[in-house]
N, C-alpha and C positions, 0 to 999 in steps of 0.2 A: 193569146199565147205569150206575147211579149210582156204583158202586164203581170203575168203570173210569176215571173222570175223573182222579183223582189220578195213576193210573199213566200216563195220557196226558201229564200235565204234567211228569213226571220227565224224559223226554228233552229237553224244552224247557229245563228248568233246567240239565240237563247241558250242552246246547249253549251256553247263555248263559255258563255257567261256563268252558267251553273257549274260547269267543270272548273272554271277559274275560281269561283267561290268555294267549291269543294276542296280544290287544291290549297287555297288559302287557309281554309279551316283545318286541313290536315297539317299544314305547316305550323299553324298556331298550336294545335294539339301537341305536335312533336316538340316545339319550343317549350311548351309548358312542361312536358315530360322531362326535357333536359334541364329546365330550371329547377326541378325538384332534386336533381342530383347535387351533391356537394362533395368537397374534398374532406374525407373523414379522417385522414392521417393527422395526428397531433404533432406539431413541431417538426413537420417533414423537412424543413430547411435547417434544423438544428440551431436555430437562433437563440433558443433557450437552453443551451447545453444539451444534456441527454434527457431532459424532461419528457416523459412519456415513453421513453425507450429503456429497454433492459439489454445491456451489452456485457459479454464475457470479457472483452478486451478492447473496449472502445473509449474514445475521448473526442472532444471537439477541438477543431483547429481553426485558425483565421486565414490560413493559406495552405493549399489551394482551395478556393471556393468557387462554385458555379454562379451563385447569386447570393445577395445578402452579405453577411459578415462572417458566417460560420459554416462549417461542414463537418461531417463525421470522418474520423480516421480510426480504423480498427486494424489490429495487427494479429494475424493468425500465428499460432505456435504449433509445436509438434503434435499436441493432443487437443488443440482448440482451433476451430475455424473462425473465431472472432465473430460470432453470430450476434446480431442486434435485432430485437423483436419488439413489436407493439401489438396489443390486442385491441381490436376495433369493433364497436357495436354496429351490426348490419341488419338488413331486412331479409327474411327468408324469401327464397325463390326470386332472387333479384340479380341483375347483371352489374358487374363491377369492373373497372379498369384500374390496374396498378401500374404506376409509372415512376421511374426514378432516374437519376443521372449518376454514373459511377466512373471511377478512374482506378486503374490497377490491373493486376493479372488474376484471372479466374474469380470474377466478382459475380455474386448471385443476388437476384431479387425474386421474392416469391411470396406465396400465401398458403397457409395451412389451416386445416379445420374448416374448410369451405362447405363440407357436407355433400360435395359432389366429387369433382376431381381436383386435387390440390395442384397448383401450378407453380412454375418457376422459369426464369429466363436468366441468361448469364452472358458475360463478356469475357472472352478468352484473354484478350489483351486490349487494354484501353489506355494508351499513354496520355490521352486528353479526355475530357468529359464525354461520355457516350450515353445516349438515352436508351433505357431498357423499358419495355412495356409488355404486359400480359393481361389477359382478361379471364374472368371466371364467373360462374353463376352459383349462387348459394343454394343449399339444399332446402327442402320444404320446412324444416324446423331449425335452421341455422340462424342464430342471432349474434354470434361473435366469431370473428376471423382473426388469425394472427398473421400479420405481414412481417417480413424479415429481410435482412441482408446478411450475407456472410462471404468470407473468402475461402481460401483452401489451405489445408494444413501445411505449415512450414513455409508458405510463400511470404512475399513481402506485404507491407501494409496496403490496404485499399482505402478509397475515399468514396463517400456517397453524399448526395445533396438533393434537395428538392424532390423528396418522395411524396407521392400523392396517391390516394385511393378514392377514385371518383365513382359515385353511385348514390342510391337513396339511403338516407340516414336511418338508423334503427331507432327504436323507442328507448330513449335513455332516461326518461323520468326527470326528477328534480334533484338538484344537489342536496346533500345531507344537511342537517342542522349543524351549527358551530359547536365544537367541543366545549365542555364545561369542566371545571375542576382542575385546570392547569396548575401544577405545583412544582416548584423547584425543590429537588432533594439534595443529595450530597454534592458538595462543591470542592474542587481542588484548584490549584493555581492555573490549570489549563482546561478545565471541563466543568460542566454543570449537568446534573441529571434531572430530567423532566419526566413527569407522568401526568395523565389526564383521564377522564372518564370515557368509556367507549360510546360511540354514536351509532344508533341503529341505521343500517343501510350503508355505512361507510366501508369502503374497500381498502382504504389507507388514510394516512394523515401527513400533511405537509407541515414542516417545522420551519418557523421564521425567526431569524435573529436580527434585531434592529431593523425590521422591515424587509429583510432579504431572505428568500427561501434558501435554506442550507441543506435540507435533506427531506426525503419522503420515506416513511416507514409504514409497516403494516400493523404493528402492535400499538399499544397505548403508553409506551414509554421509550425513551431514548436518552443517550448521553451525548451532548454536543461538546466536541473536543476542539483542540487547536486554538483555544482562547488565550488572551494575554493575562498575566497575573495582575491582581488588584484592580480589576476593571469591571464596571457595571455593564450588564447586557440586558436588553429587553427581549422577551421571547413571546411568541404567539403560535397557535396551532390551528390549522384548518382541516376539516374532514373532506375526504375525496371519494367520489364514485364516478361511474361512467358519464354522468351528466356534468361533472366539473367539481370545483371546490366550493365549500361553504364559505360563509363569512368567517373571519378569523375570531379566535377566542379572545377573552380578556387578556390583557398583557400582564406577564409576571416578570419582575426584575430580580436579577441575582448578581452578586459581586463575587468574582473569583478570589481565591486566597492569594496571599503574597507569594512571591517566587521562592521556592525552596532552593537550598544550595546542595542538597544531596550529600552532605558531609564534605563538600569541597570548598567551603568558604575560605579556608586558610591555605589552599593550594595557590601557587603562583599563577599569574594570568596565562602563562604558557608553560605547560608542564611536560617533562620527559618521563615516560613510563617504560619500565623494563621488567622482564621476567628473569629471576635468578634461579639457576638450577640448584635447589636446596636439598632434594631427596635422591639425586642421581648424578652421575657423571657421564660425559660422552666425549667426543673428540675435542670439544672446546676446553675441557679441564674444569676443575672445581674452583670457584671463586668464593673466598670468605666474605660474609656480609660486611664486615668492617672495612674491607678493601674496595668496596663499591664507591666510586667517586661521588662527590657531593652534587654533581649535576643531575643525578637521578632523583626525581621528586616522588615517584611512586614505585615501590619495589614489590613485585608479586612473587611470593615464595612458591615455587613449582615443585611438586604438586601435592595437594591432599587428594587421596583416592579412596574409593569405597572398598569394603571387605568383600562385597559381591555387587553385581550390577544393580540389583533391586533392593539391597539391604538398607540404603540410606545411611549406613554407618561409615562415616568418613574418618580416615586415619591419616596423620602426617608423620611419616618416618623420615628422619634425617639421614643423609647419605652415610652409609657405614664406612668405617676406616679402611676396610679391605677394597672398597671401590674408590674412595676419596681419601688418600693418605694424609692430605693437609687439612681435613675437616676440623673445625673448631669444636670445642666441647659445648655441652648444652648451656653451661653457665656463660661461656664466651659469646655464644649465639644470642642469648637473651640480653646480654649487656650491649651487644652491637645493635639490637633492635631499639633499646632504650636510647642509645646514642644517636641513632638516626632520627628518632622521634624528637629528641631534644633539639636537633638541627632543623626541625620543621618538615621532615620527610614522613611519608606514609608507608607503612609496611603491612601487606595484606597476605592472607592465605589464598592461593588460587586452587580451585577445585576442578578436577577433570583432566584436561589435556588429552593427548592422542590415545593414551592407554586407560584413562580413567572414565569409563562409561558409567553414567549415573542415571537411573530410571526410577523416579519416585512414583511407583505404580499404586501405592496404597497410602492411606493416612498414617499407618504405623511407620512406613519408610520415611514419610514427611517429618514426622515428629522425631525420629531417630536422627535425621539429617540436622534438624535444628539443635538437638542436644549435643551431638558429636562435633558439629562445627563450632558451637559455643565453647565446648571444652578446649578445642585447639586455640581459639581466639583468647580465651582466658589464661590458658597455660603460658602462652608466649606474649601476652599483652599486646595483641595486634590491633590495628586501626580499622580493619574491616575484611571484606571478602570480595574475591574476583571469581566470577562464574565463567569457566572456560569449557563448557560442555561441547563435545564434538561427536563425530561418528553417529551412533544410533541412540544417543541419550534423549534427544527430543524428536518426536514424531507425532504427527496429527492423525487422529482417528478419522475415518471416512466421513462421519457426520459432523466434523468440526470444520466449519467453513467461514466463521466470522472471528477474526483476530481480536476484536473488541470483547467478545463473549465466548472465551474458550471453554471446551467441554472435555478435552482429553485429560485423563487423570495425571499423567506425568507433567503436563503443562500447569494444570490447576494446582497441583500439590507443590510444585516448585515456586509458583507465585506466592502461595500461602506461606511457605517456609521462609522466603526472603522478606516478606512483610513482617513476619514474626520476629526475625532477627533484627530488622530495622527498628521495630518497636522496642525490642529488648535493650538495645544499645543506644538508642536516641539519635538526635539530629546529627551528631558528629560521626556516625557510623559511615564508613566509606564503602560504597557498593559499585563495583565495576563489572563489565562484561566484555568478553572477547570472542564473539561468535565468528564463524566463517561466513563469507559472502553467500554461500548456498542457503544459509538459514535466514538471511536478512534481505539483501538487495534482490536475490532471485525471486522474492515474493512479488515483485513488480509484474512478472510474467506468470508465475505459478504459485499456487497456495495449496498445500496438502495434496490430496489425491485428485483434486480438480472436480469440475462439475460433472464430468462423465467418467471419472475414475481413470486409473492407469498411470497417474503421475506418481513421482516419488513422494511419499507422505511426509518427508522431512523438509520439503521445499517451503521456505519462509517460516519454519516452525519457531524461530526465536521471536517473531514479531509480537505475539500476544504477551510474552514475558516482558519484553522491552516496554510495550505500551502500558501494561498494568503497573509497571514500576517506574514510569518516566519521572514522576515527582520525587522518587527516592533514589534515582540513579545518579551517581557522581560522574561516571565516565562510561561511554560506549566506545570501544576501539575495536572495530571490526577488523578481522585479519584479511588485509588486502594481499594475501599471498597464498600459495598452494591452491589457487582458484582457477576454474575454467572461465571461458568468456562469459560475461554478464551483460545483459541489455541495460543501457542507461535510460534516462528520461528523454533522450533524443531518439529512442527506439533503434539505436545502433548497438551492436555488440562491442564491448571493450575488453581488451586482454591485458594481462600483466606485462610488465617490462618497461613501462615509461610513466611519465607524469599523468598522462591521459587517464589511465585506469584509476589512480587515486583521486583525480579531480572528479570523474564521473560518479564513482562510488560514494564519495563524501558529499557531493552535491545532492544525491538522493536522500541522505540522512537529514540534511539541513533544509531541504525543500519539501520533503514529504512526497508520497507517491500513492497512486491508486493500487490497491492489492489485487493481483490477478487481473489487471486491466479494468477493474470495476470503478468507474469514476464516482460512484456513490459510496464507495468504501475505501476511504483514503487513510493511509498511515500518516499521522501528523508529524511535522518536522520536530526534531530535537533542538534544544538550545545549543548554540555553537560552543558554549563553555562546557557542554556535556560530551563533546565529540573530540576524539583524537584519532589520528590515522595510524593504522597498524601496518608495519613494514618489517621485513627481515633485515637483520643487521648486516648481513654479509651473504655472499653466494653460498656459503656453507650452511647458513641458517635455514634456508628454505627457498622454494621457487618463487620468483617474483621480485628478486632484489633489483633495486634501481640505484644509480649512482647519486652522490650528493647533489649534483647539478639538477637531476630530475626531481629529487626531493624538493629542492628549492623552487623549481618551476611549479610544482603542485601547490606549495604554500603561497607563492606569489599570486597564483590564479585565485585561490580560495579566499585569501585575505585582502588582496589589492586589485583583483581582476586584471592582472597582467600575466604574460606568459601562458595564456590559456590554450593555445593551439586551436584545434578544430572544434573542441567541445565548448559550448556556450553555457556557462553556469547561470543559475537562476537568482543569484544574489552575490553579495560580498560579505564575508564574515571575519572581520579582524579579531573577533573574540574567540575564534577557534582555539580549543584548549591546547593542542600540541600533537605530540607524536608518541606512539607506543612501538616497541620493537621486541621481537624474539631474536636474540635474548641478550641480557647483559654479558653472559659468559662468551657468546659468540662475538659481541662487540669488542670485548677485551682481547679475544683471539686475533681480531683484525685491527689491533692498535687503536681502538676507540674511535674508529672513523665516524660511526653514526652519532655518537655523543658529541664529538668535536664539531661536527657540522651543525648540530642543533644549537650548541652554545654560540657558534659564530653567527648563525642566523638570527637568533632571538636576543643575542647580547647578554 
């Protein structure tokens, strides 16, 4: 009996050994299964900008970050929750874990198109980085899932970093072949048009400039903008699909054209621009052109107006004697124009204004615009044209979402008309524009009706006109007055009444900005010699008047980076062209305060 006990213990040891080996085998199998999982999110740390992501109002920042050197910053607006998405290839009937780190208020992380139950998780308030995680299983035929982040409408900016989607990778196949036939087309001083042959199986194309990826497009052509004049650039293109990028194409080199002057070569380095009430009188009184002081370098005759909103037929009627008792005769007026030009001044006809709505809805209206404006320029021997379209003159159709390729007739026809006038009168033709902030800087947040509709279709509507004519444009002087609060590049709202508003609004023009928050669709900066700051001459002239001291602070900040206050500019621009004001008449009414300050500042 005693000797049987060890024998009885042997099977137990054997069983334990077998159990241990089985457990070890199970662990090995489990580890092997986990080893098959991978992080499928591309650029989840945003170290490569927004590569792989599509965002309605997002950009990358270097602070705050959770890890690495970059993180996502996205700013919701009234009709936009600042959604960023990425589509990932997955396996059917498989388990996945989605994880990310967020900061901000009402920040969401989720997945859609799972084929089962779409999932999301959120942080109501995360003053510091907070981890979000959720899981889902794909449906029996699901091969692609979209992961996303977003905030909530009208709340502040949120941040996201280190987003991962862990699970078995899908069958992605092979990257496509490299594109062939890369060709450089039309060239300007700041852009090069490229085209190439389509590649079977490609879902998009990555465009490289001098070895650096500058954009990703879905078609087989693009125009690379924001280039320097008289500069050689080397371009390549790679085809893209779910498996990655192909090898790059053969290199094509193109040299940009020389810098145009837009008719401003003989303007002074710093110019004073003003509007002269030539067709009407108001509380400021009528001022004869001959009585305008020599300090004014560009004089815009206000206004030429259409016979009807859509006719394109522009007429310039001088102020009648009954309204302006001291008005000069036509002969005296034309003689004054010649005298100003002999003194080196530019005299333009300004089209539009508050009451002059112009909508070139048809090609017939476009052609009438060209012929009628030409008749005015020829009759008075003017130097060019100022476009002061306000109100409902410019509005974007719902399908018009790309400022670089406009589709709305009133936009397309205006661009065509202005290019025709420029070609007709040659390089010395002066072209200026005076849009309101609603039509330009507001485009940083909103463009047209927006991705989901509901926005004002006029938002940012001047951007395609400015962009298409940037090589022909002498001056852009946005009206920094009669404006609501506008978000600057610091993602803060700026309001009229001080130097800050002018600094922030002008910095946007000289730095460039993503349109509607899309980092892949950037409005390129204008040259500083093309930009003047628009201000009211006095409290009587319009909302947004600032004192001479505030004017000088704005100029100091933009040209010398001093007196900048809380807003940090993105550069220093001593070549900033100058100032524009509404109006010469109101400045005279105020004892020439605006003009005297300009003269004192620029000497």
